[in-house]
C-alpha positions as CSV (number, residue, x, y, z in Angstrom):
1,M,-1.5,-39.9,-9.1
2,A,0.7,-42.6,-11.5
3,V,-0.7,-43.3,-14.3
4,E,-1.5,-46.5,-15.3
5,V,-1.0,-48.0,-18.9
6,K,-3.6,-50.4,-18.4
7,E,-6.3,-47.8,-17.1
8,L,-5.3,-46.0,-20.1
9,L,-6.1,-49.1,-22.4
10,E,-9.5,-49.5,-21.0
11,A,-10.7,-46.2,-21.4
12,G,-9.5,-46.3,-24.9
13,V,-7.1,-43.6,-24.8
14,H,-4.8,-45.4,-27.7
15,F,-7.6,-45.4,-30.3
16,G,-6.6,-42.9,-33.2
17,H,-7.9,-41.8,-36.6
18,L,-8.4,-43.9,-39.9
19,T,-4.7,-44.2,-41.2
20,R,-5.9,-42.2,-44.2
21,K,-6.5,-38.9,-41.9
22,W,-3.5,-38.4,-39.9
23,D,-0.9,-35.9,-39.4
24,P,2.7,-37.1,-40.4
25,N,3.7,-35.4,-37.3
26,M,2.0,-37.7,-35.0
27,A,4.1,-40.2,-35.5
28,P,6.8,-40.6,-33.1
29,Y,3.5,-41.3,-31.3
30,V,1.8,-44.0,-33.4
31,Y,2.7,-47.4,-32.0
32,M,1.0,-48.8,-34.8
33,E,-2.0,-49.8,-37.5
34,R,-4.7,-51.7,-36.9
35,N,-7.9,-52.8,-39.4
36,G,-7.0,-49.4,-41.1
37,I,-7.0,-47.5,-37.2
38,H,-3.7,-45.6,-36.2
39,I,-3.0,-47.3,-32.5
40,I,-1.4,-44.4,-29.7
41,N,1.5,-45.3,-28.2
42,L,0.9,-45.7,-24.0
43,Y,3.6,-45.7,-22.7
44,K,4.2,-42.7,-24.6
45,T,0.9,-41.0,-23.4
46,A,1.5,-42.0,-19.5
47,A,5.0,-40.0,-19.5
48,K,3.5,-37.0,-21.3
49,I,0.4,-37.0,-18.7
50,D,3.3,-36.6,-16.2
51,E,5.0,-34.1,-17.9
52,A,2.1,-32.2,-18.2
53,G,0.8,-32.8,-15.0
54,E,4.1,-31.6,-13.2
55,A,4.2,-28.3,-15.3
56,L,0.2,-27.9,-14.3
57,A,0.9,-28.2,-10.6
58,K,3.7,-25.6,-10.9
59,I,1.6,-23.3,-12.5
60,A,-1.6,-23.4,-10.3
61,A,0.8,-23.2,-7.1
62,S,2.3,-19.9,-8.6
63,G,-1.4,-18.7,-8.4
64,R,-2.4,-18.8,-11.8
65,K,-5.5,-19.9,-13.8
66,I,-5.9,-22.6,-16.2
67,L,-8.4,-22.1,-18.9
68,F,-9.6,-25.6,-20.1
69,V,-11.4,-25.5,-23.6
70,A,-13.3,-28.1,-24.7
71,T,-16.5,-27.0,-27.5
72,K,-17.5,-30.6,-28.5
73,K,-20.1,-32.7,-27.3
74,Q,-18.4,-35.6,-25.9
75,A,-15.8,-33.1,-23.8
76,K,-18.4,-30.6,-22.7
77,D,-19.6,-31.6,-19.8
78,I,-16.9,-33.7,-18.5
79,V,-14.6,-30.7,-19.4
80,A,-16.9,-28.6,-17.3
81,E,-17.2,-31.3,-14.3
82,K,-14.1,-31.7,-13.5
83,A,-12.5,-28.0,-14.0
84,G,-15.4,-26.9,-12.6
85,A,-14.5,-28.8,-9.3
86,I,-10.8,-26.8,-9.1
87,N,-12.5,-24.1,-9.7
88,M,-10.7,-23.7,-13.1
89,P,-12.3,-21.2,-15.3
90,Y,-13.8,-22.9,-18.7
91,I,-15.3,-22.7,-22.4
92,T,-17.6,-25.1,-23.4
93,E,-20.1,-23.1,-25.4
94,R,-18.6,-21.5,-28.7
95,W,-15.2,-20.0,-28.7
96,P,-15.8,-16.1,-27.9
97,G,-13.0,-14.5,-30.6
98,G,-10.8,-12.3,-28.8
99,M,-10.9,-14.3,-25.7
100,L,-7.5,-13.6,-25.0
101,T,-6.2,-11.0,-27.6
102,N,-9.3,-8.9,-26.5
103,F,-9.4,-9.9,-23.4
104,V,-10.4,-6.3,-21.8
105,T,-13.8,-6.4,-24.1
106,I,-14.4,-9.7,-22.6
107,R,-13.9,-8.6,-19.0
108,K,-17.0,-5.7,-20.0
109,A,-19.0,-8.3,-21.0
110,V,-18.1,-10.2,-17.5
111,K,-19.0,-7.1,-15.7
112,K,-21.9,-6.1,-17.3
113,M,-23.5,-9.2,-16.2
114,A,-22.6,-8.3,-12.2
115,S,-24.1,-4.6,-13.2
116,I,-27.1,-6.5,-14.2
117,D,-26.9,-9.1,-11.1
118,R,-26.7,-5.5,-8.7
119,M,-29.6,-4.2,-10.4
120,K,-32.0,-7.2,-9.2
121,K,-30.7,-6.4,-6.0
122,D,-31.0,-2.6,-5.2
123,G,-34.8,-2.6,-6.9
124,T,-33.4,-0.8,-10.5
125,F,-34.9,-3.8,-12.5
126,N,-38.3,-3.4,-11.1
127,T,-38.0,0.0,-12.5
128,L,-37.3,-1.4,-16.1
129,S,-41.0,-1.5,-18.4
130,K,-42.0,-5.1,-19.1
131,K,-40.5,-5.2,-22.7
132,E,-36.9,-4.0,-20.6
133,R,-36.9,-6.4,-18.5
134,L,-37.1,-9.4,-20.6
135,Q,-34.2,-7.5,-22.8
136,V,-31.9,-7.4,-20.0
137,D,-33.2,-11.1,-18.7
138,R,-31.8,-12.5,-22.1
139,L,-28.6,-10.5,-22.2
140,R,-27.9,-11.8,-18.8
141,A,-28.9,-15.2,-20.0
142,K,-26.5,-15.8,-22.9
143,L,-23.8,-14.3,-21.0
144,E,-24.1,-16.2,-18.7
145,K,-23.9,-19.6,-20.9
146,N,-20.9,-18.5,-22.6
147,L,-18.6,-16.7,-20.3
148,G,-20.5,-17.5,-17.0
149,S,-17.7,-20.7,-16.5
150,I,-14.9,-17.6,-16.4
151,S,-16.2,-15.0,-14.8
152,D,-14.0,-15.2,-11.6
153,M,-11.1,-15.1,-14.4
154,T,-9.4,-11.8,-13.5
155,R,-6.3,-11.4,-16.0
156,L,-4.9,-13.8,-18.8
157,P,-4.4,-17.7,-18.0
158,G,-1.3,-18.8,-17.0
159,A,-2.2,-21.5,-19.4
160,L,-4.8,-22.7,-21.7
161,F,-5.8,-27.0,-21.4
162,V,-7.5,-27.9,-24.7
163,V,-9.3,-31.0,-26.0
164,D,-9.1,-31.3,-29.9
165,I,-6.7,-28.7,-31.3
166,K,-8.2,-29.4,-34.6
167,R,-11.3,-28.0,-33.5
168,E,-10.6,-25.2,-31.4
169,H,-8.2,-23.7,-33.8
170,I,-8.9,-20.1,-32.7
171,A,-8.2,-20.5,-29.4
172,I,-4.9,-22.1,-30.2
173,K,-3.9,-19.4,-32.3
174,E,-5.2,-16.5,-29.7
175,A,-2.8,-18.2,-26.7
176,Q,0.3,-18.6,-29.7
177,K,0.3,-14.6,-30.3
178,L,-0.1,-14.0,-26.7
179,N,3.0,-16.5,-25.6
180,I,0.3,-18.5,-22.9
181,P,1.5,-22.1,-22.9
182,I,-0.9,-24.9,-24.4
183,F,-1.8,-28.1,-23.4
184,A,-3.8,-30.2,-25.4
185,M,-5.0,-33.3,-26.0
186,V,-3.7,-34.4,-29.6
187,D,-5.5,-37.0,-31.4
188,T,-3.6,-38.7,-34.3
189,N,-4.9,-36.4,-37.3
190,S,-4.0,-33.3,-35.6
191,D,-0.2,-31.4,-35.7
192,P,1.3,-31.8,-32.2
193,R,3.9,-28.8,-33.2
194,Q,1.0,-26.1,-32.7
195,V,1.3,-27.4,-28.6
196,D,3.8,-26.3,-26.2
197,Y,3.0,-30.1,-23.7
198,V,1.6,-32.7,-26.3
199,I,-0.8,-35.6,-24.9
200,P,-1.3,-38.1,-27.4
201,A,-4.6,-39.5,-26.8
202,N,-8.4,-40.0,-28.4
203,D,-9.9,-37.0,-28.1
204,D,-13.4,-38.2,-29.0
205,A,-14.2,-40.6,-27.2
206,S,-15.8,-39.5,-23.8
207,K,-14.1,-42.6,-21.5
208,S,-10.9,-41.3,-22.8
209,I,-11.2,-37.2,-22.5
210,D,-12.7,-38.4,-18.9
211,K,-9.5,-40.2,-17.8
212,I,-7.0,-37.8,-19.0
213,L,-9.0,-35.0,-17.7
214,S,-8.9,-36.7,-14.2
215,H,-5.2,-37.3,-14.1
216,V,-4.6,-33.4,-15.3
217,T,-7.6,-32.0,-12.3
218,A,-5.4,-34.0,-10.0
219,S,-2.0,-32.4,-11.2
220,I,-4.0,-28.9,-10.6
221,S,-5.6,-29.7,-7.7
222,S,-1.9,-31.0,-5.9
223,G,-0.5,-27.6,-7.4
224,L,-3.5,-25.5,-5.4
225,A,-3.2,-27.5,-2.2
226,E,0.3,-26.6,-2.3
227,R,-0.3,-23.2,-2.7
228,K,-2.5,-23.4,0.4
229,A,0.3,-24.9,2.4
230,D,2.8,-22.6,1.4
231,K,0.5,-20.0,2.3
232,V,-0.9,-21.1,6.4
233,E,3.3,-21.3,6.7
234,G,4.3,-18.2,5.4
235,D,1.4,-17.0,7.7
236,A,2.7,-18.4,11.1
237,P,5.5,-16.0,11.4
238,K,3.0,-13.2,11.2
239,A,0.6,-14.8,13.6
240,K,3.3,-15.3,15.6
241,K,4.9,-11.5,15.6
242,V,1.2,-10.2,16.1
243,A,0.9,-12.7,19.1
244,A,4.4,-11.1,20.7
245,K,3.2,-7.5,20.0
246,T,0.2,-8.1,21.8
247,V,1.6,-9.7,24.8
248,A,3.8,-7.0,25.1
249,A,1.7,-4.4,25.0
250,N,-0.4,-5.8,27.7
251,E,2.8,-6.4,29.7
252,E,3.2,-2.5,29.3
253,E,-0.4,-2.0,30.9
């Protein structure tokens, strides 16, 4: 899915922040200033989307998960939809402190959800008092809201994709501590040095977020398809061996 500068322009990806709010480290990605607002160089954005897409496709092809993080209002629904469509974990509610650095505790909370579900299936839930059932239901709902979207993430992610690194600074710090590669949409008011793969872009407008996420998830999807194809190829010789053995066994009989 080639990135066209024209489509980025139409989605408003080029609109940065007010010039007085800028981070000087974003200078290489700024094209010009117009009416007190920095305009992002979309040719650089397109090149960076391609670069990030290639790297993300490789991570997906290796079988590792990419965790999407976006808790701002304009991005939540878009990220939930796009990441959910390719079966990748995401955080769109408050970032749970220690989500990465204390992953074992987070996994325990996720397992708690599974144990509540088992209680409901095997009838244990019905043996509780009305008050206890209410408490358990509330806990389940809270866990689902905050961690339901990462319930399939059984180990640390292979990468993080962040919308608005200023807002998600805790997630960024945790990923840095664990050397997890960070991919992000970075606006003109943020420091790109915190990120391994910078996509200079307007991170406030939903159209811009949608456009970037479409390209990013398409790249991940191609990586997943490659993995699936490799698996099928790898399974073919095994199937032949099994078939050959079956034929041999039948002939012996």
